[in-house]
FITI-933125 format. One record per atom (N, C-alpha, C): residue number from 1; residue in three letters; x negated, y, z. Coordinates in nm, 3 decimals, decimal comma. Example, Ala and Ser with C-alpha at 12.3 -4.5 7.8 and 13.67 -1.06 7.14 Angstrom:
<sites>
SITE;1;ALA;-1,319;-0,569;0,780;
SITE;1;ALA;-1,230;-0,450;0,780;
SITE;1;ALA;-1,320;-0,330;0,780;
SITE;2;SER;-1,285;-0,225;0,708;
SITE;2;SER;-1,367;-0,106;0,714;
SITE;2;SER;-1,290;0,003;0,787;
</sites>
This chain:
<sites>
SITE;1;MET;0,464;-0,818;-2,212;
SITE;1;MET;0,508;-0,823;-2,073;
SITE;1;MET;0,621;-0,721;-2,050;
SITE;2;ASP;0,605;-0,605;-2,109;
SITE;2;ASP;0,708;-0,502;-2,090;
SITE;2;ASP;0,842;-0,552;-2,142;
SITE;3;TYR;0,840;-0,621;-2,256;
SITE;3;TYR;0,965;-0,669;-2,314;
SITE;3;TYR;1,036;-0,762;-2,216;
SITE;4;GLU;0,963;-0,854;-2,155;
SITE;4;GLU;1,023;-0,947;-2,059;
SITE;4;GLU;1,080;-0,869;-1,941;
SITE;5;PHE;1,007;-0,768;-1,896;
SITE;5;PHE;1,053;-0,688;-1,782;
SITE;5;PHE;1,190;-0,628;-1,814;
SITE;6;TYR;1,205;-0,573;-1,934;
SITE;6;TYR;1,333;-0,512;-1,971;
SITE;6;TYR;1,444;-0,617;-1,967;
SITE;7;ARG;1,417;-0,736;-2,016;
SITE;7;ARG;1,520;-0,841;-2,016;
SITE;7;ARG;1,560;-0,873;-1,873;
SITE;8;VAL;1,465;-0,883;-1,784;
SITE;8;VAL;1,496;-0,915;-1,644;
SITE;8;VAL;1,578;-0,803;-1,583;
SITE;9;VAL;1,542;-0,680;-1,614;
SITE;9;VAL;1,616;-0,565;-1,558;
SITE;9;VAL;1,762;-0,574;-1,599;
SITE;10;GLU;1,787;-0,613;-1,723;
SITE;10;GLU;1,925;-0,621;-1,770;
SITE;10;GLU;2,001;-0,729;-1,692;
SITE;11;LYS;1,934;-0,842;-1,665;
SITE;11;LYS;2,001;-0,951;-1,594;
SITE;11;LYS;2,014;-0,919;-1,445;
SITE;12;TYR;1,911;-0,857;-1,387;
SITE;12;TYR;1,915;-0,824;-1,245;
SITE;12;TYR;1,878;-0,678;-1,223;
SITE;13;PRO;1,968;-0,585;-1,253;
SITE;13;PRO;1,940;-0,442;-1,235;
SITE;13;PRO;1,944;-0,402;-1,088;
SITE;14;CYS;1,837;-0,432;-1,014;
SITE;14;CYS;1,834;-0,399;-0,872;
SITE;14;CYS;1,720;-0,301;-0,845;
SITE;15;ASP;1,743;-0,210;-0,752;
SITE;15;ASP;1,638;-0,112;-0,719;
SITE;15;ASP;1,514;-0,184;-0,668;
SITE;16;ARG;1,534;-0,293;-0,594;
SITE;16;ARG;1,418;-0,364;-0,539;
SITE;16;ARG;1,326;-0,412;-0,651;
SITE;17;TYR;1,383;-0,476;-0,752;
SITE;17;TYR;1,300;-0,527;-0,862;
SITE;17;TYR;1,225;-0,412;-0,929;
SITE;18;ILE;1,295;-0,301;-0,953;
SITE;18;ILE;1,230;-0,187;-1,019;
SITE;18;ILE;1,115;-0,135;-0,934;
SITE;19;ARG;1,136;-0,125;-0,803;
SITE;19;ARG;1,029;-0,075;-0,717;
SITE;19;ARG;0,910;-0,170;-0,721;
SITE;20;TYR;0,935;-0,299;-0,713;
SITE;20;TYR;0,825;-0,396;-0,718;
SITE;20;TYR;0,745;-0,377;-0,846;
SITE;21;ASP;0,815;-0,357;-0,958;
SITE;21;ASP;0,744;-0,340;-1,085;
SITE;21;ASP;0,652;-0,219;-1,078;
SITE;22;GLN;0,699;-0,109;-1,021;
SITE;22;GLN;0,616;0,012;-1,015;
SITE;22;GLN;0,499;-0,009;-0,919;
SITE;23;LEU;0,523;-0,072;-0,804;
SITE;23;LEU;0,416;-0,088;-0,706;
SITE;23;LEU;0,311;-0,187;-0,757;
SITE;24;LEU;0,358;-0,302;-0,804;
SITE;24;LEU;0,263;-0,405;-0,847;
SITE;24;LEU;0,204;-0,372;-0,984;
SITE;25;GLY;0,284;-0,314;-1,072;
SITE;25;GLY;0,231;-0,272;-1,202;
SITE;25;GLY;0,286;-0,351;-1,319;
SITE;26;GLY;0,376;-0,446;-1,298;
SITE;26;GLY;0,435;-0,518;-1,412;
SITE;26;GLY;0,391;-0,664;-1,415;
SITE;27;GLY;0,261;-0,690;-1,417;
SITE;27;GLY;0,213;-0,828;-1,421;
SITE;27;GLY;0,259;-0,904;-1,297;
SITE;28;ALA;0,241;-0,843;-1,181;
SITE;28;ALA;0,280;-0,909;-1,057;
SITE;28;ALA;0,432;-0,911;-1,046;
SITE;29;SER;0,499;-0,813;-1,106;
SITE;29;SER;0,645;-0,806;-1,097;
SITE;29;SER;0,706;-0,935;-1,152;
SITE;30;LYS;0,645;-0,991;-1,256;
SITE;30;LYS;0,698;-1,114;-1,315;
SITE;30;LYS;0,702;-1,223;-1,209;
SITE;31;GLU;0,598;-1,233;-1,127;
SITE;31;GLU;0,596;-1,335;-1,022;
SITE;31;GLU;0,706;-1,306;-0,920;
SITE;32;VAL;0,730;-1,180;-0,894;
SITE;32;VAL;0,832;-1,143;-0,795;
SITE;32;VAL;0,969;-1,192;-0,842;
SITE;33;TYR;1,000;-1,172;-0,971;
SITE;33;TYR;1,130;-1,216;-1,021;
SITE;33;TYR;1,144;-1,367;-1,006;
SITE;34;ILE;1,041;-1,441;-1,046;
SITE;34;ILE;1,047;-1,587;-1,039;
SITE;34;ILE;1,054;-1,632;-0,894;
SITE;35;GLY;0,975;-1,570;-0,807;
SITE;35;GLY;0,971;-1,610;-0,668;
SITE;35;GLY;1,090;-1,556;-0,594;
</sites>
């Protein structure tokens, strides 16, 4: 899961996405990117 997160960060380096990952914990962050 962490590997995918890094790939997404490279494509969309936004503070919002990073914050969501920290708040949700990573698993939920994946849904945030897709949604």
